[in-house]
C-alpha positions, 0 to 999 in steps of 0.5 A, a space after each residue: 916326648 922325644 926329650 924324655 925318650 932320649 933322656 936329655 938334660 934340660 933346663 926350664 924355659 918360659 918362651 911362648 910359641 906364636 903361630 899363624 895370626 899371632 895366636 899363642 900356641 903354648 909355652 915351651 916346657 924346657 930347653 936342651 942341646 941335641 947332637 945330631 950325627 951324620 950317616 955319612 960321616 963321623 961329624 956331629 951337629 949340635 942344635 939348641 932345642 926347645 921342648 914342647 909337649 906336642 909339635 903337631 898332629 901325626 903326619 901324614 894325616 892318613 895312610 898313602 898308597 904310593 907307586 914304585 918310583 924308579 928315581 928313589 929305588 935302592 936309596 936310603 930314606 931318612 923316613 922309610 915309612 913316610 907313607 904311614 901316619 907318624 909322630 913328629 919328633 923334631 921340627 928343624 928351623 931353616 937356621 940349621 938347615 945348611 948344616 944338614 942338607 947335602 948337595 945331591 938332588 934327584 927329580 923323577 918324572 913329572 908328578 912324583 916328589 923330588 928327593 933331597 939328600 941330607 945327613 939323615 938320608 934321603 927325604 922326599 919333597 912334593 905332592 903324592 897323588 893318592 887314590 883315596 876318594 876325597 868324599 869324606 875328607 877335606 883339607 883345611 888350614 885353621 888357627 886355634 883362637 884358644 877360647 879359654 884364653 880369650 874368655 880369661 882376657 875378657 874377665 880380666 878387663 871386666 873385673 874390679 881394679 886390683 889393689 894398687 901397691 905404693 912405691 917406697 917414696 909413695 908410701 913414705 909420703 902417706 906415712 909422713 902426712 899421717 905422722 906430721 899433720 895437725 888440725 887447728 881448732 877450726 878444723 884447718 889442716 897444717 901440713 909439713 912438706 915430704 922433703 928429700 934429705 940428700 938434695 941440697 938447694 943453693 941461692 934462689 933469691 937473685 933469680 926471683 929478683 930478676 924475674 920480678 924486674 921483668 914482670 915490672 917492665 911488663 906491668 909498665 906497658 899494661 896498667 890493667 894487668 898491674 892493677 890486678 896483679 897488685 890486688 891479688 898480692 894485697 889480697 893474699 896479705 889481707 886473708 893471712 895467706 902471705 906475710 913479710 918474712 921475719 928473721 928465721 933460722 930455717 932453710 929458704 927458697 924463693 919462688 919466681 912468679 908470673 901472671 896467667 890471664 884468663 878472661 873467660 873465667 867466671 870468677 878469677 880473671 888473673 892467676 898468679 903462678 908460682 914457679 917452684 921448678 926454677 933452679 938454684 945455684 946448685 942446679 936443683 929446684 924446690 920441686 927436686 927436693 920434694 916427693 910428689 905423693 901417690 895419686 889418691 883419686 880415681 881416674 877421670 873416666 870412671 868418675 864421669 861414667 858414674 856421673 852420667 848414670 844419675 837422673 839428677 846431677 850436680 857439680 861444684 868445685 872447691 874454692 882455692 883448695 890448695 890455699 885452705 891448707 896451712 904449711 908448718 912453720 918449719 917449712 914456710 920459708 921454703 915458700 918465699 917470694 920477693 914483691 913490692 906494690 910500687 917500683 919506688 919501694 924497696 924489694 921485700 921478702 915475703 913467704 906463703 903460709 899456705 900450700 901453693 899451686 906449682 909446688 910438687 907436693 901440693 896436690 897430694 897434700 891438698 887431696 889427702 887433707 880433703 879426704 882426711 876431713 871426710 874420713 874423720 867427719 862425725 857426719 853420719 851421711 855415709 854417701 856424702 863421705 863416699 862422694 868426697 872420697 870417689 867423685 872428686 877429680 882434683 878440686 872438681 865434684 861430679 856426682 848426683 842422685 836418683 831423686 830430688 830429695 836425695 840430691 838436696 841432702 847430698 849437696 848439703 852434707 857434702 858441703 857441711 863435711 868439707 866445711 869442717 876442714 876449711 874447704 868451701 864449695 862454689 860454682 854449683 850447677 845442676 839439672 835439678 831446678 829446686 836445688 838451683 833455687 836453693 842455692 840461688 837463695 843462699 848465695 845472696 847471703 853466702 859469698 862462696 855459693 855462686 852459680 852461672 850467670 844471674 843464678 841461672 842453672 847450667 843444664 846437662 844435655 847429655 843426661 
């Protein structure tokens, strides 16, 4: 290497070389500074240089037999041995050429190369007509595709996913759940919310009241919506998911709420959405105060890819997954709403007692509770545990088996395990007729079992 022969001071470099076709030619080993001196003056030219193991092959590729050219006779050539193959020590970029090229240029008769004067001497530019027969030689331009690098990239794409490392906030959410959650005697989870300590909340009730009054004006023009909305709220109270607020010393936040109507839904036509992103007087919302938590489930593409390999498939979803998890008494007042069942009544403060859709941490708390249920279950059917950990996308289950008997056992054990944590699976569908008939019979007595239409199996045309 020229850098070693010259004994140049160097510093490390990690710059990559890119060639024709954007192919990677390697990495520069180091950087240095050259001082190029002119043969015609005492002036020196500093050049920032990058050092490679090898710039290119020897040039020219073969010895050249050249005639006497009158227009170069007696001139000092920068490379007097240009006709013999030799190593290329320096490749100069065009950004430096204006410092190196002088004004003189000579041309000979048609055919021979012209010559350009530079600070190094005269250089030749052009073609050389050689007398070497071309029979055993060809000229080619090729791009080194680096098969070893291409294979390495293929293996990287095909290898199993690497361990995902959690951020500081994600790790805090995991540790916070483990250290604060408890389970009630019936197995249901009680969780605390992963709150940030340095984000203040201001007044939020006035906005919630204005939102309720706006909803009531909407109800006045849609009696059916009002009826269904009122039924939904009354059901929350009857199920023990919401209660009138007693006196409390804890911090509070009021969530505005509104209706989302989905007439095509088989089960729930109306959903009440709680807006935990509504700003308070400090310009912070409840969601601004919460950590979100890490993604615990596998990506949907991987789940569906595994789902399609099964001979017999089954799907289901968890009924009201978020609302199966209780919120600690320390934090329920951060789930407040305002409501009244009739405009003639005073506006009343309520609080949600369960994890609520629309709250930033809800997804992590729900999925973590469901997975914790599987890990702590005494059930010995390990495949059912693995299905809960790997084959759920949010509250939707996609799984299957190679035989009907295995599918029935899987369906039964997954249901039993999740029921230990208060989670119930509904809307079962399968391409296994026997499983469908079993579910149809049980659905007469067990309300949480539902299938499409009149207990008719949903078929999977892609299987």
